[in-house]
N, C-alpha and C positions, 0 to 999 in steps of 0.2 A: 536076296529080302527078308528083311527079318519084320516078327510079328511087333509092333507098336500097340500097345494098347491109350496113350496119348493122354492118360490120366497126370492131373495137376502138371499142364505142361505149360513152356513159355509161350504164351501168347503169340509174342514174334519169331517165334523158330521156324525157319524154311525146313520142310518135309517136301518127299517126293514120294506120292500118294498113291495106289492102287486098293479097289477098280475103281475106272475113271467117274463113272455115274455117281460116286458117294465123294468126291473130291471137295464139292464147292465150284463155283464160277469161275474162280479165279481173277486175274485183271481185267477190266474191262477196258477194252479199247476198239471200237469201231474200226476204223481202219485195218488193224488187225485181224481181225477176226474177219474182214469179208474180205480181204487179200486182192482187190481187185487191181487192173492198172492204172490207176488214177492218171497218169501220165500220159497215156492212150485213150483218154476221151471218157472216161468213165466220172460221171458228175459226183462231187462231194459235198455236204453240206454240215454243219453242227452247229446247234443253237449253244448259247451259255448254258440254259439247263440239262445241258447232255444228251437233250434228241438228236437225233442224226439220221440221214438221209443218203442212197447214194444210189444210183440211177445209171444203166447202160447206155451206151453212146446212142443206139436206135430207140430208148425210152421203154422197152418192152417189158424190162427188169427194173424191180424196185425191191430197195432192200431198207428196211427203216429199224431203228432201235429206239424205244419209246422207254425211258425209267421210272418208274412208278416206285420209290423206296417205301412208300408207307401200304401198299399194298401185297398183298401173297403173289407171291413170282417175280415181285420188287418190278414189274414191268415187261417187256416184252420184244422180242424180235421178231420179225417179219420178211418175207419173201414172198411178193405177187410177180406172178408171169400175166401179161395180157399179149393176146392175140395182135392186137393192134395196141399202138399209144392210145393212154386216155379212154380207155372202153375197161368192161367189167373186168377183173381179173379172170383166167382161165382156171387158175391152180393156187394154193399157199400155203406155206409154211409159217407157223409161231412157235416159239420157243419162249421158255420163261426166262426171265434177265437171269435166274438162277442156274441155268442150265452151263454144264462146264463151256467154258469157250473155246477151247480147243477141238470141242465135237460141231459148235458153229463153225469155224474155222476150214475143217474137212469136209462138210457141207459146200459150204461157198466157195471151195475149189474145185469141187466137181462140178457144182451149178456153172464155175467162168470156163471148165472142159467143154462142156456141153454146148455153152455160148457160142465158143471160137470152133467148136465141130461143124457147127452146123454152116458157118460160112465155106466150108469143102464138100455137103452132103446134099444130098439130093432129099431128106426126109429133116425138116424141124425137130430138131429130135426134143428139143422145149417141151412140145406137145404132143410127139408122135413116138414114146417109148415103148417097147415093144418087151422090155428087160422082164424075164419072169420073177414072180413074185422070191421062189425060193432064194435068187440071189440074196435076199436081204436075210432070211431069217436060217438059211443051211449053216453060215457062221455062227450062230447063236447055238445050234445044235449040237453041233462041233463041240463048244465048248461046253458042253453038260445041261445046258438052259431046259426047262421043260416046256411041253407043249400040251397046252389043253385045247381040245375043238370042241364048240359049242354048235348045236344046229338053230343057234338063232343069226349064224351067219358070218363069226367071228373064231379067231383062233386068236388063243393069247401063249405067250414066250415069256416064263419066267424063271429069274434066276431061284437055285436051290434054297437060299436064306430069304426069299421071300424081298429082296429091298431093291426091285428095280424088275421094269418087264416091257416088253414089246406088243403091243395088240393088233393085230390084222383084219380087218372087213374084207372077206375074199366075197362077199356075195353083193352084187350093185346096191347101193342106197342111192338117196337122194345126191344129186349133182355138187350141191355143197357141202356135203358132208366128208367126214375124215374117215380117209382110208386107213392111215397108221397112226398109232399113237404110243408113243415111248415116255416112260417115267423113271426116275431116278428115287431110291428112298421105301417110304412104306407107301403102300397103293392109298390108304385113306389119307393120308399126309404127306404126300410127296415132294422132294427138294424142291423138284423141278417137273415140267411136261411139254412135251415136243408132241405136235401135232403135223398131221400132214396129210391137207385134202384129195378127194379123188382128182384123178389127172395127175399128179404130183410125180414127174418121171421118174419112175421107181429106182434108176441109177444115182439118184439124190437119196434116197431111203436107205438103199443098200450102202452108200459111203458113209453116213449116219451108223448105221450098226456096226460096219466094219471099224471105223472109230471108240464106237462105244464100248468092244470086247479088247481093244487094243494093247498090250502088257507095256506099250512104255508108259509111264508113271510121270503124272503131273504135277509139276513143281508149286506149291502151295504155303501160306504163312497159317499156322495152325490155328489163328483166332478165325481165319476165313474156311474153316474146314466145319460144317454139320457137325455140331453135337450129338445128335440124337442114334448119329451111324458110324460113331467113331469106333467103336471096337469090333467093328467090321472091316477097318480101312487095315492096309498092310504098309507100312513105310520105311521108308529107307533111312539108313544112316543121317540123321540130322545133320545138314549143311552150314550152318552157323545162322546167326540171327539178323534180324532189319536192324542197322542202328536207328536210333531214334524211335522206332517202334511204327515204321510208315514202312506203307505199300508201294513196291517199285513201282515206278513209271508206264513201265509196258514190259510184257513175260519175254522170254528168248521166243524166237518164231517156232510154234510148232512144226514136228516133222508133221511130212507129208504121209497120208495111210499108205502104206505099203501094197502096191502091186494097184491093178485098176480094176475100179468094179465093173466095167465091161467085158 
């Protein structure tokens, strides 16, 4: 990898960028992000405006994409889990639409694994996950992230340059509160934020943190990379420009996170 300042670049130039949390959202395609087996009973619907939703065959899992291009975060991706269909959600994950789509893909891949594993387990892993919290943050510490523990019941893991972080509330709080929060960019004005409510399987958060620190670069077009933090990006040798300045219809299928989080 070569350091590339991205100064006066061709806006339609393709690059491969790291770290992932500063690379920008990438090409948004709900079917690619969710990676569910729609040919096996998963339901999918998308409106002309771009809003999309998917449901598991049992209707206990619901994922949605709600684009709002004029608002901060450009909309949201949501995952809701219900102990029984059409009841209040037991836990919820919310991503800004500006979150790198590869991170979303890896979380949804782990969600599908959990869903399928429930069929062969005497525990409902969607709601009885006993995974230890250190499986989320241990990989961050091994990569040199800073660790700050406060007496208010929170601990925060920060990148050395301060351009990304993960916050964990390790003491119980309100049932509908946020257990984990992650962001990329400056803390006071992040490019994206992800929130995992209390009750979210820790395995899903661990899949997110593993994807977050992956050293597999993300393919991006220069104009889609956030400008505020470009100086902190590493990019591979440019791999050509998009003809006519168009964004590709869909990105290559993101590679799975190496290893299983369980």
